[in-house]
C-alpha positions as CSV (number, residue, x, y, z in Angstrom):
1,M,0.1,0.1,-0.1
2,F,2.9,2.4,1.0
3,T,6.0,3.0,-1.7
4,G,9.3,2.9,0.1
5,E,9.9,7.0,-0.5
6,E,6.4,7.0,1.8
7,L,7.3,4.5,4.3
8,K,10.8,6.4,5.0
9,Q,8.2,9.9,5.4
10,Y,6.5,8.6,7.8
11,S,8.6,6.4,9.1
12,R,8.7,8.7,12.9
13,Q,4.9,8.5,12.9
14,I,4.6,4.9,12.5
15,R,7.0,3.7,14.7
16,L,4.3,5.1,17.4
17,P,2.5,1.9,18.8
18,E,-0.6,3.9,18.9
19,I,-0.4,4.4,15.0
20,G,2.1,2.4,13.5
21,L,1.3,0.7,9.9
22,S,-2.7,0.3,10.6
23,G,-3.2,3.6,11.7
24,Q,-0.6,5.1,8.9
25,E,-3.3,3.1,6.3
26,K,-6.4,4.5,7.6
27,L,-4.5,8.1,7.2
28,K,-3.9,6.9,3.5
29,M,-8.1,6.0,2.9
30,A,-9.4,9.1,4.9
31,K,-10.7,11.8,3.1
32,V,-10.8,15.2,4.8
33,L,-12.5,18.9,4.0
34,M,-10.9,21.8,5.3
35,I,-12.9,24.9,4.9
36,G,-10.7,28.0,5.0
37,A,-7.4,28.6,4.1
38,G,-6.6,31.1,6.3
39,G,-5.0,31.6,9.4
40,L,-6.7,27.9,11.0
41,G,-6.5,26.4,7.7
42,C,-2.6,26.9,7.0
43,P,-1.5,24.8,9.9
44,V,-3.7,22.3,9.6
45,L,-3.6,21.6,6.0
46,Q,0.5,21.9,6.8
47,Y,0.2,18.9,9.3
48,L,-2.5,16.9,8.0
49,V,-0.6,16.6,4.8
50,A,2.8,16.2,6.5
51,A,0.5,13.3,8.2
52,G,-0.1,11.5,5.0
53,V,-3.7,12.3,5.0
54,G,-4.7,10.6,1.4
55,K,-7.4,12.6,0.1
56,I,-8.2,16.8,1.1
57,G,-10.1,19.2,-0.6
58,I,-9.7,23.3,0.4
59,V,-12.8,25.1,0.3
60,D,-11.6,29.1,0.1
61,D,-12.8,31.5,-2.0
62,D,-10.7,34.4,-0.9
63,V,-7.3,35.4,-2.5
64,V,-4.4,36.3,-0.6
65,D,-3.7,39.7,0.9
66,V,-0.3,41.3,2.8
67,S,-2.5,42.0,6.1
68,N,-2.9,37.8,5.9
69,L,1.2,37.2,6.0
70,H,1.6,37.5,9.8
71,R,-0.1,34.6,10.7
72,Q,-0.9,32.5,7.7
73,I,2.2,31.4,6.7
74,L,1.5,29.2,4.3
75,Y,2.1,32.4,1.8
76,S,4.7,34.6,1.2
77,T,4.7,38.3,-0.8
78,S,4.3,36.9,-3.8
79,D,1.2,35.2,-3.4
80,V,-0.5,38.8,-2.6
81,G,-3.3,39.1,-5.1
82,S,-3.6,34.6,-5.8
83,P,-6.6,32.2,-4.6
84,K,-5.6,30.9,-1.5
85,A,-7.2,27.6,-2.4
86,I,-4.9,27.4,-5.4
87,I,-1.5,28.2,-3.6
88,A,-2.0,26.2,-1.0
89,K,-2.5,23.0,-3.4
90,R,0.3,23.6,-5.6
91,K,2.3,24.5,-2.0
92,L,1.1,21.2,0.2
93,E,1.8,18.8,-3.0
94,L,5.8,20.0,-2.7
95,L,5.5,19.2,1.5
96,N,3.9,15.8,0.4
97,P,3.4,14.4,-3.3
98,H,1.2,11.5,-2.5
99,V,-1.6,13.7,-0.8
100,D,-4.4,14.3,-3.3
101,I,-5.7,17.5,-2.9
102,T,-8.3,19.1,-4.7
103,A,-8.9,23.4,-4.9
104,Y,-12.1,24.7,-4.8
105,T,-12.5,28.4,-5.6
106,D,-16.0,28.8,-4.5
107,R,-17.6,30.5,-1.8
108,L,-19.2,27.5,0.9
109,S,-22.9,28.6,0.3
110,A,-26.5,26.9,1.0
111,D,-26.5,25.9,-2.3
112,N,-23.2,23.7,-2.5
113,A,-22.1,23.1,1.0
114,E,-23.7,19.0,1.1
115,S,-22.4,18.9,-2.5
116,L,-18.6,19.6,-0.9
117,C,-18.8,17.9,2.1
118,E,-20.8,14.7,1.1
119,S,-18.1,13.0,-0.5
120,Y,-15.4,13.7,2.5
121,D,-15.2,11.6,5.7
122,L,-14.5,14.8,8.3
123,V,-15.4,17.9,8.3
124,I,-12.8,21.2,9.6
125,D,-14.3,24.5,10.3
126,G,-11.2,26.9,9.8
127,S,-13.8,30.0,8.9
128,D,-13.8,33.5,10.0
129,N,-17.3,34.4,10.3
130,F,-20.3,33.0,12.5
131,E,-22.9,32.4,9.0
132,T,-19.9,30.2,7.3
133,R,-19.5,28.5,11.0
134,Y,-23.4,27.6,11.2
135,L,-23.6,26.1,7.8
136,I,-21.0,23.8,8.3
137,N,-22.1,22.8,11.2
138,D,-26.1,22.4,10.2
139,T,-24.7,20.8,7.0
140,S,-22.1,18.2,9.0
141,V,-25.0,17.4,11.0
142,A,-27.5,16.5,8.4
143,L,-25.1,14.0,6.4
144,N,-23.4,12.9,9.8
145,K,-20.2,14.2,9.3
146,V,-17.9,14.3,12.1
147,L,-16.6,18.4,12.3
148,V,-13.6,19.2,13.9
149,F,-13.8,23.1,15.2
150,G,-11.5,25.8,15.8
151,S,-12.1,29.6,16.3
152,I,-9.1,32.6,17.1
153,L,-9.5,36.5,18.3
154,K,-7.0,38.7,19.8
155,F,-4.9,36.3,22.0
156,E,-7.9,33.5,22.4
157,G,-8.7,30.2,20.7
158,H,-11.1,27.5,21.1
159,V,-11.2,24.3,19.5
160,S,-13.5,21.3,19.8
161,V,-15.3,18.3,17.9
162,F,-18.9,18.1,17.5
163,N,-21.1,15.4,15.7
164,Y,-18.9,12.9,16.8
165,Q,-20.6,9.6,17.6
166,S,-24.1,11.5,18.3
167,G,-22.5,14.2,20.5
168,P,-23.0,17.7,20.7
169,N,-22.9,20.1,17.9
170,Y,-22.4,23.6,17.6
171,R,-25.7,25.0,18.2
172,D,-25.9,23.1,21.5
173,I,-23.0,25.6,22.5
174,F,-24.3,28.7,21.0
175,P,-27.9,28.1,19.8
176,E,-28.0,30.8,17.6
177,P,-25.8,33.7,15.9
178,P,-25.4,37.0,17.5
179,P,-26.5,39.8,15.1
180,S,-23.7,40.6,12.6
181,T,-23.8,44.5,14.0
182,E,-21.9,43.1,17.1
183,V,-19.7,40.4,15.9
184,P,-16.0,41.6,16.1
185,N,-13.6,40.1,13.6
186,C,-9.8,39.7,13.5
187,A,-9.7,42.5,11.3
188,E,-11.2,45.5,13.8
189,I,-9.9,43.6,17.2
190,G,-6.3,41.9,15.8
191,V,-4.9,38.2,16.5
192,L,-1.8,37.2,17.6
193,G,0.1,36.3,14.8
194,V,1.1,33.2,16.1
195,L,-2.0,32.0,18.1
196,P,-3.6,30.2,15.0
197,G,-0.6,28.1,14.6
198,I,-1.1,26.8,18.5
199,I,-5.1,26.6,17.6
200,G,-4.3,25.1,14.4
201,A,-1.9,22.5,15.8
202,Y,-4.6,21.4,18.1
203,M,-6.9,21.1,15.3
204,A,-5.1,18.9,13.4
205,N,-4.2,16.9,16.2
206,E,-8.1,15.9,16.9
207,A,-8.4,15.3,13.3
208,V,-5.4,12.9,13.2
209,K,-6.9,11.0,16.6
210,I,-10.2,10.5,15.0
211,I,-8.8,9.4,11.4
212,C,-6.3,6.9,13.6
213,R,-9.2,6.0,16.7
214,I,-6.9,7.0,19.3
215,G,-6.7,9.3,22.5
216,E,-9.6,11.2,23.7
217,I,-11.5,13.0,21.8
218,L,-12.3,16.8,22.2
219,S,-16.1,15.8,22.2
220,G,-18.6,17.2,24.7
221,R,-15.9,19.6,25.4
222,L,-15.0,22.9,24.5
223,L,-10.7,23.7,25.2
224,V,-9.8,27.0,25.5
225,I,-6.4,28.4,25.6
226,N,-5.1,31.9,26.0
227,A,-1.9,33.0,24.9
228,L,-1.4,35.9,26.6
229,D,-1.7,34.7,30.4
230,N,-0.8,30.8,29.1
231,T,-4.5,29.8,30.7
232,T,-6.4,26.3,29.2
233,S,-9.7,25.7,30.3
234,I,-12.2,22.8,29.3
235,F,-15.9,22.9,29.3
236,K,-17.8,20.4,29.2
237,V,-20.6,20.8,26.2
238,R,-23.9,18.9,26.8
239,K,-26.3,18.0,24.2
240,Q,-29.3,20.0,24.4
241,N,-32.7,18.6,24.2
242,S,-33.7,21.0,21.5
243,S,-31.2,20.1,18.6
244,N,-32.3,16.6,18.4
245,N,-30.2,16.7,15.6
246,K,-32.6,17.9,13.1
247,H,-30.7,19.6,9.9
248,Q,-31.7,23.7,9.7
249,K,-29.5,25.6,7.4
250,I,-28.7,29.1,8.3
251,V,-30.6,30.8,5.7
252,N,-33.0,29.9,7.4
253,G,-32.7,31.4,10.2
254,P,-31.3,31.0,13.7
255,R,-33.1,28.2,16.3
256,N,-35.1,29.6,19.3
257,T,-33.0,31.8,21.6
258,L,-32.5,30.4,25.3
259,D,-35.2,30.2,27.6
260,H,-33.4,31.5,30.2
261,E,-33.1,35.2,29.3
262,I,-34.7,38.2,31.2
263,T,-35.7,42.0,30.1
264,R,-34.3,44.8,32.2
265,E,-37.5,45.3,33.8
266,R,-38.0,42.3,34.9
267,L,-34.3,42.0,36.7
268,D,-34.9,45.7,37.8
269,S,-38.5,44.4,39.3
270,W,-36.6,41.5,41.0
271,L,-33.4,43.0,42.3
272,S,-36.1,46.0,43.8
273,E,-38.6,43.5,45.6
274,R,-36.1,40.4,46.3
275,P,-32.6,41.8,46.4
276,D,-31.3,39.1,48.6
277,A,-32.8,36.1,46.3
278,I,-30.5,37.3,43.5
279,C,-27.0,37.4,42.6
280,L,-26.2,39.6,39.2
281,I,-22.7,38.2,37.7
282,D,-21.0,40.2,34.4
283,V,-18.6,38.3,32.4
284,R,-17.0,41.0,30.7
285,E,-13.6,41.5,31.4
286,I,-12.5,43.5,34.2
287,Y,-11.5,46.9,32.1
288,E,-15.1,46.9,30.8
289,Y,-17.1,46.4,33.9
290,E,-14.7,49.2,34.9
291,E,-16.1,51.4,32.3
292,H,-19.3,51.2,33.1
293,N,-21.3,48.6,35.1
294,I,-24.8,48.0,36.9
295,G,-23.5,46.5,39.8
296,G,-23.4,43.1,40.7
297,I,-19.4,40.7,41.0
298,N,-17.2,40.8,38.0
299,I,-16.3,37.3,37.3
300,P,-15.2,37.1,33.2
301,L,-16.3,34.4,31.2
302,Y,-13.9,32.4,31.2
303,S,-12.9,32.5,34.6
304,L,-16.1,31.1,35.8
305,Q,-15.1,27.4,36.0
306,E,-12.1,28.1,38.4
307,C,-14.7,30.4,40.9
308,L,-17.5,28.5,41.2
309,T,-17.1,28.4,45.0
310,E,-17.6,32.3,44.8
311,L,-21.1,31.5,43.5
312,P,-24.1,31.7,45.6
313,L,-25.8,28.9,44.7
314,D,-28.7,29.2,46.8
315,K,-30.1,32.6,44.8
316,T,-31.2,33.2,41.4
317,L,-27.8,34.0,39.1
318,V,-28.1,36.7,36.9
319,F,-25.9,36.4,34.4
320,C,-25.1,40.5,32.5
321,C,-22.8,41.4,29.5
322,Q,-22.3,43.8,26.7
323,T,-25.1,41.9,23.8
324,G,-26.4,39.4,26.2
325,Q,-24.2,36.4,23.8
326,R,-21.5,36.4,26.3
327,S,-24.1,35.8,29.2
328,K,-26.2,33.0,27.2
329,L,-22.6,31.2,26.7
330,A,-22.4,31.6,30.8
331,I,-25.4,29.8,31.3
332,Q,-24.4,27.2,28.6
333,L,-21.1,26.2,30.2
334,L,-22.1,26.7,33.5
335,K,-25.3,23.8,33.3
336,P,-23.5,20.3,33.7
337,M,-21.4,21.9,36.8
338,V,-23.7,23.7,38.9
339,K,-27.5,23.1,39.7
340,A,-29.1,26.7,40.3
341,E,-31.6,28.9,38.7
342,M,-29.7,30.8,35.9
343,Y,-30.8,33.8,34.1
344,S,-29.0,36.0,30.7
345,L,-29.7,39.6,30.4
346,K,-31.6,39.7,26.8
347,D,-29.6,42.2,25.1
348,G,-27.2,43.0,27.2
349,L,-26.6,46.3,28.7
350,I,-26.5,47.9,25.3
C-alpha cells in the first residue's frame, strides 16, 4: 500500500505503537475537507498533508492579502492577489506529493455545502464568520459528518469536536448566531500572529486522533486557550434536548434563543422586590466592568469555572454582558457543573 518513499517519510509516525502501519493506512484512506485556507487552515493543512492524509479538499474563495502574512505562513509576498485555495494546493503538493489535493475556489453556501461535504469523511471548520460556521455545522449534522472546530480572536482560541458519535454540535453551545452588528472580527479587533498556529495544531491533532481512532477526543468539551496569560480551560458541553440533531440551514434562520432570558425591566423588578435572592454576575472583562456596570460581581466568562465557589448557588443567578451573547454562553458552560436557577440579561447592557 505504501511506496518505500512514503514509508521513509512517515517512519517517525509509524513507530508510534498507537499509530503503526494500520494507523498510517487509515490516514491514507481518509478524506478530509478543510473549509478555510486562512489563519487556521494553513497549519491544519500543513500538518495533515505532512501526516499523509490521502485526500484533502480545500474550500476558500478568498485571495492572499498582505495583511494575512503575519499569521497565514503558508503564503508569501509573491502570492498576494492569488487565490488561497490554488496557492495552498500548489505548495502542499511540494510538501507531500503522495496526497490527493483538490482546490475549490467557490464560496461555501447553502447551495453547495452538501455537495462539497458529502464525499469527505471528516470536515474541519477554519472559517472566520458566523454565517459560514453555522452552515458548516448544520450541514455536518445533516450528513452525519464529524466536525473539527476552531476559532481565534485577539489572544484566545477555541477548539472542539462536534457531531462525534452522536455527540453535541455547535448549536448546543451557541444556539443562534449573534447579530452581525455585534460580531467582532480579526480585522477590527486584531489577532496574535502565532495564535492560529497553536489552535490549528490542536485541530490537526484532533483530526489525526479521530482518523486513527486513538486517544480522547474533544467531543462534549470546549478547549479554551489564552496565549497571553498561558491559561487553558476545558468546559463540558452538554447535548441540548432542543437540538434533536435536526438539520436547519442558516439561511432559514436561527433556532429559538435560550429560554432563560430576562429583560432589564424584569431584572430591575427582581432587584427591587427581593434583592437578597438575586446575584448579578457581570461576565465581561475587568476593564469593561470598570468602565461601566450596573452592579453585581465581576467574573470574566472564562474564569467562571475556577471561580465556582464564589457563586451563591442558593440564589437566582443572573448573568450579564455587553450584548447578551457572553451571558448566554455562561449558562451553557455552567449547566453541566452547577444546579442553580440561572438567567441571562436579554440584549445585555446596551
